[in-house]
N, C-alpha and C positions, 0 to 999 in steps of 0.2 A: 218311284225312287231310282229306277235304273237310268232314267234320263238325267237326273240330277248328278248321279255318280259319273255318267258319261261326260257331261259338260264340265263338271269340276275337274275331272281327270284331264280333259283337253286343255283347260286353262293352266293347270299345274305343269303339264308337259309341253306347253306352248304349241298346241295343235289347233287346227281350225274347229270352230263350233258356231252355232247359231243361237241367238236369243230365241225364246219361245215365240211362236207365231201369234200375232194379235191382229185384231181387226174385226170389222162387222161384215157379216155375210150379205152379199147383194144378189139380186137376180139379174141375169144377163138376158138381153133381147135375142131373138132368133138371129138377127143380123150380127150381133156381137159374137155369138156362138159360131156361126158360119165362118167368121174370120179366123178362128183358131183351129177348127177341125182339119185334120189332114195327117200326112205322114212326114215325119222328121227323121233325120239321120245323124247319129253321133259320128265323131271322127273315126272311130274304130269300125264303122259300118253297121252297127246295130241300129235297127229301126224302131222308132217310137211312134205309136199310132194314137192320135188324139181323136176320140169319137164322142158323138152326142148319143147318149142313151136316153130313154124316155124321160127321166127325171133329173139327169145330171151329166156332166162331162166325165170321161175316163181317160186315163193314160195307160197304154199297154206296152210293155217291153217284153216281147215274146219270150216265154220260158222263164221269166223272172218275176213279173208282177202285173197286175191290173189294179190301178188305184183310182179311186174317186177323186175328183177335183172340186173343191169348194171355192167359189169365186169371192174374192175380197175386193177386187176392182176388175175392170174389163180386161186387164192384162196380167193380173196376179192371182194365183190360185193357191189355196192351202191344200197340202197333200197329207192327210192324216195318217196314211199307212206308214210313212216314214217321218212324220212330224217335220215336213219340209215345205218347200214352195216350188211351184212351176211359174216361171216369169216369162211371158211372151214378149217378143220384140215385133212391132208392127212395121210394115214397109209403107212406102208412099201411098200405095193403093188401099191401105187400111187392113190388109190381110197380114196375118202373122208370117214372118220370114224365119223365125227361130224361136226356140223355147229353151230356157235354162232351168234344168232340174237341180235344185239346190237342197242337199241333205247333209247334215252334220258339218256345215261349213265348207262343203266341197261343191263346186259348180261343175255341172256336166251340160254342155251346150249342144243342142241338136239343131241342124238347119233343115229348112224345108226344101 
């Protein structure tokens, strides 16, 4: 219920919001995972660590959260902790160069 209230309030007050995340969960290959794993830095200097755990990927923002990432595509992950998405940008070599952490209609981009 709180998500509905949050999103309706955002609409009424002309604030950013996201539609509920939808999609089918896929399995990533070891190569696809390796392209995403690493350290990314936000503009304010905070570091975001994308790691491969035994059964899934995680995103850690030190002192704030460790969130599981559920793959919807090779570059788009559902982040259930905040009902948001992690969207990776790949470079010419196929490795991720950036990740956009999108929660509640707000984009936070971190570069590798």
